[in-house]
C-alpha positions as a Markdown table, in Angstrom:
| # | Residue | x | y | z |
|---|---|---|---|---|
| 1 | Unk | 84.1 | 105.1 | 67.6 |
| 2 | Unk | 86.0 | 106.1 | 70.4 |
| 3 | Unk | 85.5 | 110.2 | 70.0 |
| 4 | Unk | 81.8 | 108.9 | 69.6 |
| 5 | Unk | 82.1 | 108.3 | 73.0 |
| 6 | Unk | 80.9 | 111.2 | 75.7 |
| 7 | Unk | 83.8 | 111.9 | 77.9 |
| 8 | Unk | 82.0 | 110.0 | 80.7 |
| 9 | Unk | 81.7 | 107.1 | 79.0 |
| 10 | Unk | 85.2 | 106.7 | 78.2 |
| 11 | Unk | 87.0 | 107.2 | 81.0 |
| 12 | Unk | 84.5 | 105.0 | 83.8 |
| 13 | Unk | 87.7 | 104.4 | 86.5 |
| 14 | Unk | 87.8 | 102.0 | 89.1 |
| 15 | Unk | 90.9 | 102.4 | 91.5 |
| 16 | Unk | 92.3 | 98.9 | 92.5 |
| 17 | Unk | 94.1 | 99.0 | 96.5 |
| 18 | Unk | 92.2 | 102.5 | 97.1 |
| 19 | Unk | 94.3 | 103.6 | 100.6 |
| 20 | Unk | 92.6 | 106.3 | 101.4 |
| 21 | Unk | 92.1 | 107.9 | 97.8 |
| 22 | Unk | 95.1 | 110.2 | 96.9 |
| 23 | Unk | 95.1 | 108.2 | 92.5 |
| 24 | Unk | 91.4 | 108.7 | 92.7 |
| 25 | Unk | 91.2 | 111.7 | 94.1 |
| 26 | Unk | 94.2 | 113.2 | 91.3 |
| 27 | Unk | 92.2 | 111.4 | 88.4 |
| 28 | Unk | 88.8 | 112.7 | 89.7 |
| 29 | Unk | 90.2 | 116.2 | 89.3 |
| 30 | Unk | 91.7 | 114.9 | 86.0 |
| 31 | Unk | 88.6 | 114.2 | 84.5 |
| 32 | Unk | 87.9 | 110.4 | 84.9 |
| 33 | Unk | 85.3 | 108.9 | 86.7 |
| 34 | Unk | 85.7 | 107.2 | 89.2 |
| 35 | Unk | 82.7 | 104.6 | 90.3 |
| 36 | Unk | 83.8 | 102.7 | 92.7 |
| 37 | Unk | 87.1 | 101.4 | 95.0 |
| 38 | Unk | 88.6 | 98.2 | 96.0 |
| 39 | Unk | 91.1 | 97.3 | 98.7 |
| 40 | Unk | 91.4 | 95.4 | 101.9 |
| 41 | Unk | 92.1 | 97.7 | 104.5 |
| 42 | Unk | 89.3 | 98.7 | 106.3 |
| 43 | Unk | 90.4 | 101.5 | 108.2 |
| 44 | Unk | 91.6 | 103.4 | 105.2 |
| 45 | Unk | 87.9 | 102.1 | 103.4 |
| 46 | Unk | 86.5 | 104.3 | 106.1 |
| 47 | Unk | 88.6 | 107.3 | 105.8 |
| 48 | Unk | 87.9 | 106.8 | 101.6 |
| 49 | Unk | 84.1 | 106.6 | 102.2 |
| 50 | Unk | 84.8 | 109.7 | 104.2 |
| 51 | Unk | 85.9 | 111.5 | 101.7 |
| 52 | Unk | 84.2 | 110.0 | 98.6 |
| 53 | Unk | 80.4 | 109.6 | 97.5 |
| 54 | Unk | 81.1 | 106.4 | 95.5 |
| 55 | Unk | 81.7 | 103.5 | 96.8 |
| 56 | Unk | 84.7 | 101.2 | 98.4 |
| 57 | Unk | 84.8 | 98.1 | 98.1 |
| 58 | Unk | 86.3 | 95.2 | 101.3 |
| 59 | Unk | 87.3 | 92.8 | 98.8 |
| 60 | Unk | 90.7 | 90.2 | 98.9 |
| 61 | Unk | 92.0 | 91.2 | 95.4 |
| 62 | Unk | 94.3 | 88.4 | 95.7 |
| 63 | Unk | 91.3 | 86.7 | 94.9 |
| 64 | Unk | 91.4 | 87.0 | 91.3 |
| 65 | Unk | 88.3 | 85.2 | 89.7 |
| 66 | Unk | 86.4 | 86.9 | 92.6 |
| 67 | Unk | 87.7 | 90.5 | 92.8 |
| 68 | Unk | 87.0 | 90.4 | 88.6 |
| 69 | Unk | 83.7 | 89.1 | 88.6 |
| 70 | Unk | 82.7 | 92.0 | 91.1 |
| 71 | Unk | 84.8 | 94.6 | 88.8 |
| 72 | Unk | 83.4 | 93.8 | 86.0 |
| 73 | Unk | 79.6 | 94.8 | 87.2 |
| 74 | Unk | 80.9 | 98.3 | 87.2 |
| 75 | Unk | 82.0 | 98.1 | 83.4 |
| 76 | Unk | 85.1 | 100.0 | 83.8 |
| 77 | Unk | 86.9 | 101.6 | 80.6 |
| 78 | Unk | 89.9 | 102.3 | 82.9 |
| 79 | Unk | 91.5 | 100.8 | 86.1 |
| 80 | Unk | 93.7 | 102.1 | 88.6 |
| 81 | Unk | 95.8 | 101.5 | 90.9 |
| 82 | Unk | 98.9 | 100.6 | 93.0 |
| 83 | Unk | 99.8 | 97.2 | 94.6 |
| 84 | Unk | 101.0 | 97.2 | 97.8 |
| 85 | Unk | 104.4 | 98.5 | 97.3 |
| 86 | Unk | 106.6 | 97.1 | 100.8 |
| 87 | Unk | 108.8 | 94.2 | 99.3 |
| 88 | Unk | 109.7 | 96.6 | 96.2 |
| 89 | Unk | 110.3 | 99.5 | 98.1 |
| 90 | Unk | 114.3 | 100.9 | 99.5 |
| 91 | Unk | 113.2 | 101.2 | 102.7 |
| 92 | Unk | 112.2 | 97.4 | 103.3 |
| 93 | Unk | 113.9 | 93.9 | 102.8 |
| 94 | Unk | 113.3 | 94.0 | 99.2 |
| 95 | Unk | 112.0 | 90.2 | 99.1 |
| 96 | Unk | 109.6 | 89.6 | 96.7 |
| 97 | Unk | 107.5 | 87.8 | 98.6 |
| 98 | Unk | 103.2 | 87.4 | 98.9 |
| 99 | Unk | 102.6 | 90.9 | 98.9 |
| 100 | Unk | 104.8 | 91.5 | 96.0 |
| 101 | Unk | 102.2 | 88.7 | 93.9 |
| 102 | Unk | 99.2 | 91.1 | 94.3 |
| 103 | Unk | 100.7 | 93.1 | 91.3 |
| 104 | Unk | 100.7 | 90.6 | 89.7 |
| 105 | Unk | 97.4 | 90.0 | 90.3 |
| 106 | Unk | 96.4 | 93.3 | 90.0 |
| 107 | Unk | 97.8 | 93.0 | 86.2 |
| 108 | Unk | 95.6 | 88.9 | 86.3 |
| 109 | Unk | 92.4 | 91.1 | 87.0 |
| 110 | Unk | 93.1 | 93.6 | 84.6 |
| 111 | Unk | 92.9 | 90.7 | 82.0 |
| 112 | Unk | 90.0 | 89.2 | 82.9 |
| 113 | Unk | 88.1 | 92.3 | 83.1 |
| 114 | Unk | 89.4 | 93.8 | 79.7 |
| 115 | Unk | 89.2 | 97.5 | 80.3 |
| 116 | Unk | 90.7 | 99.6 | 77.1 |
| 117 | Unk | 93.1 | 101.4 | 79.7 |
| 118 | Unk | 95.4 | 101.2 | 82.9 |
| 119 | Unk | 97.7 | 103.2 | 85.5 |
| 120 | Unk | 99.4 | 101.2 | 87.4 |
| 121 | Unk | 102.1 | 103.2 | 90.0 |
| 122 | Unk | 104.5 | 101.5 | 93.0 |
| 123 | Unk | 107.7 | 102.3 | 94.2 |
| 124 | Unk | 110.5 | 103.1 | 91.2 |
| 125 | Unk | 112.5 | 100.4 | 92.8 |
| 126 | Unk | 109.7 | 97.6 | 91.2 |
| 127 | Unk | 112.2 | 98.6 | 87.7 |
| 128 | Unk | 114.6 | 95.9 | 88.7 |
| 129 | Unk | 111.5 | 93.0 | 89.8 |
| 130 | Unk | 110.7 | 89.6 | 88.1 |
| 131 | Unk | 107.3 | 90.2 | 89.3 |
| 132 | Unk | 107.3 | 93.8 | 87.4 |
| 133 | Unk | 108.6 | 90.9 | 83.9 |
| 134 | Unk | 105.4 | 88.9 | 84.7 |
| 135 | Unk | 102.5 | 91.2 | 85.7 |
| 136 | Unk | 104.0 | 93.1 | 81.9 |
| 137 | Unk | 104.0 | 89.8 | 80.7 |
| 138 | Unk | 100.6 | 89.6 | 81.3 |
| 139 | Unk | 99.6 | 92.6 | 79.6 |
| 140 | Unk | 101.5 | 93.0 | 76.7 |
| 141 | Unk | 99.5 | 88.8 | 76.1 |
| 142 | Unk | 96.1 | 90.6 | 76.4 |
| 143 | Unk | 97.2 | 93.7 | 73.9 |
| 144 | Unk | 97.8 | 96.5 | 75.7 |
| 145 | Unk | 100.8 | 98.9 | 74.7 |
| 146 | Unk | 103.1 | 100.3 | 77.4 |
| 147 | Unk | 104.5 | 103.5 | 78.6 |
| 148 | Unk | 106.5 | 103.2 | 81.8 |
| 149 | Unk | 108.6 | 106.0 | 83.6 |
| 150 | Unk | 109.3 | 107.3 | 86.9 |
| 151 | Unk | 108.3 | 110.4 | 87.9 |
| 152 | Unk | 109.9 | 113.2 | 90.2 |
| 153 | Unk | 106.0 | 114.4 | 92.7 |
| 154 | Unk | 108.6 | 117.9 | 93.2 |
| 155 | Unk | 108.4 | 118.7 | 89.7 |
| 156 | Unk | 103.7 | 118.1 | 89.6 |
| 157 | Unk | 103.5 | 120.1 | 91.7 |
| 158 | Unk | 104.0 | 118.5 | 95.1 |
| 159 | Unk | 106.5 | 119.9 | 97.1 |
| 160 | Unk | 107.9 | 116.7 | 97.8 |
| 161 | Unk | 111.2 | 114.5 | 96.6 |
| 162 | Unk | 109.2 | 111.3 | 96.0 |
| 163 | Unk | 109.8 | 109.2 | 92.8 |
| 164 | Unk | 107.2 | 106.8 | 91.7 |
| 165 | Unk | 107.1 | 104.9 | 88.9 |
| 166 | Unk | 104.0 | 104.8 | 87.0 |
| 167 | Unk | 103.2 | 102.5 | 84.1 |
| 168 | Unk | 100.0 | 102.4 | 81.1 |
| 169 | Unk | 98.9 | 99.6 | 79.3 |
| 170 | Unk | 96.7 | 100.9 | 76.5 |
| 171 | Unk | 94.8 | 98.6 | 74.0 |
| 172 | Unk | 95.1 | 99.7 | 70.1 |
| 173 | Unk | 98.3 | 102.0 | 71.3 |
| 174 | Unk | 101.8 | 101.3 | 70.3 |
| 175 | Unk | 104.6 | 101.2 | 73.4 |
| 176 | Unk | 105.1 | 104.8 | 74.6 |
| 177 | Unk | 102.6 | 106.2 | 72.8 |
| 178 | Unk | 102.2 | 108.2 | 76.2 |
| 179 | Unk | 105.5 | 108.8 | 76.8 |
| 180 | Unk | 105.8 | 112.4 | 75.3 |
| 181 | Unk | 103.4 | 113.9 | 77.5 |
| 182 | Unk | 104.7 | 112.2 | 80.6 |
| 183 | Unk | 107.7 | 113.9 | 80.0 |
| 184 | Unk | 106.8 | 116.7 | 78.3 |
| 185 | Unk | 104.7 | 118.8 | 80.9 |
| 186 | Unk | 106.8 | 118.5 | 84.1 |
| 187 | Unk | 108.5 | 121.1 | 85.3 |
| 188 | Unk | 112.1 | 122.7 | 85.2 |
| 189 | Unk | 112.7 | 123.0 | 88.7 |
| 190 | Unk | 111.5 | 121.0 | 92.4 |
| 191 | Unk | 108.4 | 122.8 | 94.4 |
| 192 | Unk | 110.1 | 123.6 | 97.5 |
| 193 | Unk | 108.2 | 123.4 | 100.9 |
| 194 | Unk | 108.3 | 127.4 | 100.7 |
| 195 | Unk | 106.8 | 127.2 | 97.3 |
| 196 | Unk | 103.7 | 125.7 | 98.7 |
| 197 | Unk | 103.7 | 127.0 | 102.5 |
| 198 | Unk | 104.4 | 129.8 | 102.0 |
| 199 | Unk | 105.1 | 131.9 | 105.8 |
| 200 | Unk | 102.5 | 129.8 | 107.4 |
| 201 | Unk | 104.8 | 127.1 | 108.6 |
| 202 | Unk | 106.1 | 129.7 | 110.9 |
| 203 | Unk | 109.6 | 127.9 | 111.0 |
| 204 | Unk | 112.7 | 127.9 | 107.9 |
| 205 | Unk | 114.3 | 124.6 | 109.1 |
| 206 | Unk | 112.0 | 120.9 | 110.5 |
| 207 | Unk | 112.8 | 118.0 | 111.8 |
| 208 | Unk | 111.8 | 114.8 | 109.5 |
| 209 | Unk | 112.9 | 111.7 | 111.8 |
| 210 | Unk | 115.6 | 109.5 | 109.1 |
| 211 | Unk | 115.8 | 105.6 | 108.2 |
| 212 | Unk | 119.3 | 105.9 | 110.1 |
| 213 | Unk | 121.1 | 108.4 | 111.5 |
| 214 | Unk | 123.7 | 107.9 | 108.2 |
| 215 | Unk | 121.5 | 110.6 | 106.9 |
| 216 | Unk | 120.7 | 113.9 | 107.9 |
| 217 | Unk | 117.4 | 114.8 | 109.6 |
| 218 | Unk | 117.1 | 118.5 | 109.6 |
| 219 | Unk | 115.9 | 120.5 | 106.3 |
| 220 | Unk | 115.0 | 123.8 | 104.7 |
| 221 | Unk | 111.6 | 124.8 | 104.1 |
| 222 | Unk | 113.5 | 126.3 | 100.8 |
| 223 | Unk | 113.5 | 122.6 | 99.0 |
| 224 | Unk | 111.0 | 120.0 | 98.7 |
| 225 | Unk | 110.7 | 118.1 | 101.1 |
| 226 | Unk | 112.0 | 114.0 | 102.0 |
| 227 | Unk | 109.9 | 111.7 | 101.0 |
| 228 | Unk | 107.0 | 111.5 | 103.9 |
| 229 | Unk | 107.4 | 108.4 | 105.4 |
| 230 | Unk | 105.2 | 106.1 | 108.6 |
| 231 | Unk | 107.3 | 107.4 | 110.7 |
| 232 | Unk | 106.9 | 110.9 | 112.6 |
| 233 | Unk | 108.6 | 111.5 | 115.7 |
| 234 | Unk | 109.7 | 114.2 | 118.0 |
| 235 | Unk | 113.4 | 115.5 | 118.2 |
| 236 | Unk | 115.4 | 113.1 | 119.5 |
| 237 | Unk | 117.0 | 114.4 | 123.2 |
| 238 | Unk | 120.9 | 112.1 | 122.1 |
| 239 | Unk | 120.5 | 113.3 | 118.9 |
| 240 | Unk | 123.4 | 114.9 | 117.1 |
| 241 | Unk | 123.9 | 116.7 | 114.3 |
| 242 | Unk | 124.3 | 115.2 | 110.9 |
| 243 | Unk | 127.0 | 117.2 | 108.4 |
| 244 | Unk | 124.5 | 117.4 | 105.6 |
| 245 | Unk | 121.6 | 119.0 | 108.5 |
| 246 | Unk | 120.6 | 122.4 | 107.1 |
| 247 | Unk | 121.0 | 123.9 | 110.9 |
| 248 | Unk | 121.7 | 123.1 | 114.2 |
| 249 | Unk | 119.0 | 121.8 | 115.9 |
| 250 | Unk | 117.0 | 124.4 | 118.1 |
| 251 | Unk | 114.2 | 125.3 | 119.8 |
| 252 | Unk | 112.8 | 127.1 | 116.1 |
| 253 | Unk | 113.0 | 123.4 | 114.9 |
| 254 | Unk | 110.2 | 120.8 | 115.5 |
| 255 | Unk | 108.9 | 117.8 | 113.0 |
| 256 | Unk | 106.1 | 118.8 | 110.9 |
| 257 | Unk | 102.0 | 118.1 | 111.7 |
| 258 | Unk | 100.7 | 115.2 | 110.8 |
| 259 | Unk | 98.3 | 118.0 | 108.6 |
| 260 | Unk | 101.2 | 119.5 | 107.4 |
| 261 | Unk | 102.3 | 116.3 | 106.0 |
| 262 | Unk | 98.9 | 115.3 | 105.1 |
| 263 | Unk | 98.6 | 119.1 | 102.8 |
| 264 | Unk | 102.8 | 117.8 | 101.5 |
| 265 | Unk | 101.2 | 115.0 | 100.2 |
| 266 | Unk | 98.7 | 117.3 | 98.5 |
| 267 | Unk | 95.7 | 116.2 | 100.3 |
| 268 | Unk | 93.5 | 119.1 | 100.3 |
| 269 | Unk | 92.6 | 119.8 | 103.9 |
| 270 | Unk | 89.3 | 119.4 | 103.8 |
| 271 | Unk | 90.6 | 115.8 | 103.4 |
| 272 | Unk | 88.9 | 113.7 | 106.4 |
| 273 | Unk | 91.2 | 110.9 | 108.0 |
| 274 | Unk | 90.6 | 109.3 | 111.3 |
| 275 | Unk | 91.7 | 106.9 | 113.2 |
| 276 | Unk | 94.7 | 107.1 | 115.6 |
| 277 | Unk | 98.5 | 109.5 | 114.8 |
| 278 | Unk | 100.0 | 107.0 | 114.0 |
| 279 | Unk | 97.3 | 105.6 | 112.0 |
| 280 | Unk | 97.0 | 108.5 | 110.2 |
| 281 | Unk | 100.5 | 108.4 | 109.0 |
| 282 | Unk | 100.2 | 105.3 | 107.8 |
| 283 | Unk | 97.8 | 106.4 | 105.7 |
| 284 | Unk | 99.2 | 109.3 | 104.1 |
| 285 | Unk | 102.5 | 108.1 | 103.9 |
| 286 | Unk | 101.2 | 105.2 | 101.7 |
| 287 | Unk | 99.3 | 107.9 | 99.9 |
| 288 | Unk | 99.9 | 108.4 | 96.2 |
| 289 | Unk | 100.1 | 112.5 | 96.1 |
| 290 | Unk | 97.0 | 113.8 | 95.2 |
| 291 | Unk | 99.3 | 116.3 | 92.8 |
| 292 | Unk | 101.3 | 113.4 | 91.5 |
| 293 | Unk | 97.8 | 111.5 | 90.1 |
| 294 | Unk | 96.6 | 114.1 | 88.9 |
| 295 | Unk | 99.2 | 115.1 | 86.5 |
| 296 | Unk | 99.5 | 111.7 | 85.0 |
| 297 | Unk | 95.6 | 111.1 | 84.2 |
| 298 | Unk | 95.4 | 115.0 | 82.3 |
| 299 | Unk | 98.7 | 113.6 | 80.2 |
| 300 | Unk | 97.6 | 110.6 | 80.0 |
| 301 | Unk | 94.3 | 111.7 | 79.4 |
| 302 | Unk | 95.4 | 114.4 | 76.8 |
| 303 | Unk | 96.9 | 111.2 | 74.7 |
| 304 | Unk | 93.7 | 108.7 | 75.0 |
| 305 | Unk | 91.3 | 111.3 | 74.1 |
| 306 | Unk | 93.3 | 112.0 | 70.7 |
| 307 | Unk | 93.2 | 108.9 | 69.7 |
| 308 | Unk | 97.6 | 107.8 | 69.9 |
| 309 | Unk | 98.5 | 111.2 | 68.0 |
| 310 | Unk | 100.5 | 113.9 | 69.7 |
| 311 | Unk | 98.2 | 116.1 | 71.7 |
| 312 | Unk | 101.7 | 118.2 | 71.1 |
| 313 | Unk | 104.2 | 117.8 | 69.8 |
| 314 | Unk | 107.6 | 117.9 | 72.4 |
| 315 | Unk | 110.2 | 120.4 | 71.2 |
| 316 | Unk | 113.6 | 119.7 | 72.5 |
| 317 | Unk | 114.2 | 122.9 | 74.7 |
| 318 | Unk | 116.1 | 125.9 | 73.5 |
| 319 | Unk | 117.9 | 128.9 | 75.0 |
| 320 | Unk | 118.1 | 126.9 | 78.6 |
| 321 | Unk | 114.4 | 126.4 | 79.0 |
| 322 | Unk | 112.4 | 123.2 | 79.8 |
| 323 | Unk | 109.3 | 122.5 | 77.8 |
| 324 | Unk | 106.0 | 122.2 | 79.6 |
| 325 | Unk | 104.6 | 124.5 | 82.5 |
| 326 | Unk | 106.3 | 127.3 | 83.6 |
| 327 | Unk | 107.0 | 127.1 | 87.2 |
| 328 | Unk | 104.8 | 130.2 | 88.4 |
| 329 | Unk | 102.2 | 128.2 | 86.3 |
| 330 | Unk | 102.8 | 125.1 | 88.1 |
| 331 | Unk | 102.9 | 126.5 | 91.5 |
| 332 | Unk | 99.5 | 128.5 | 91.2 |
| 333 | Unk | 98.2 | 125.0 | 89.5 |
| 334 | Unk | 99.5 | 122.8 | 93.4 |
| 335 | Unk | 97.7 | 125.9 | 95.3 |
| 336 | Unk | 94.2 | 126.0 | 93.9 |
| 337 | Unk | 92.8 | 123.3 | 95.9 |
């Protein structure tokens, strides 16, 4: 039955907790037909509407029965989404509260709508939570095989050290069905800011405001960016150099602009944001990097299209070589915006 379906039908997709659209854009580039998106953050929905032709609906996804009825109108074969993650984040208090329950709501919607394929994204620290165990139990009870991975975005064409959790749930597939592809096509080394931008930033070092002054704040372009956070402040006059800073503060060193941080998240320059600078920074930081989403979408599609048979065999590396894309291929792909 799967082989008989055209690609557009088999990958009919809706995006839940879509934000400004990083996951939607990445999966669209991977060949998924995104029909609609859902979020309750109106400013992010405004940005989404400016960049996609399909609709985004302002709906409270914690109301599982109402949300499920609305989503079923699209008869999706695929549901993707990133439930809010602040309660799980290492930057937060790591308390599982009402917001954490939205992950369970996501699973309940999947249970009600019953798509063939599900991809859920979150922060990597969700692995240790009761909420994830509850969500997985719902998926398993609904007949899905589970593959879960933490993936570093810098190994997928994103010039940023950003680890994210992905859960792939698929009907008629065993556990770990997607693991070989997700593991085997990663780059052998991280993508740096310089690999991505070249000399266009006009600086060898830049300032990224730390969570606390126990952490470094001055980075080199010859390493992946630190994880993009919603805070983007000027260099404080009282800043004292951290021992791990790559350079002392000087006139050459500056924070990255909002537009540069957008590109580090691998949104194309043509992607249109709106709102205040702080609001734009918030949306950019909350988004799934587009190239990371595209990587996951491509690997999942390869396995799913082949009906669970390996799209390729992952051969243990020999002579010190890593499996997957060559680094040159990854850089070229990441620049194709």
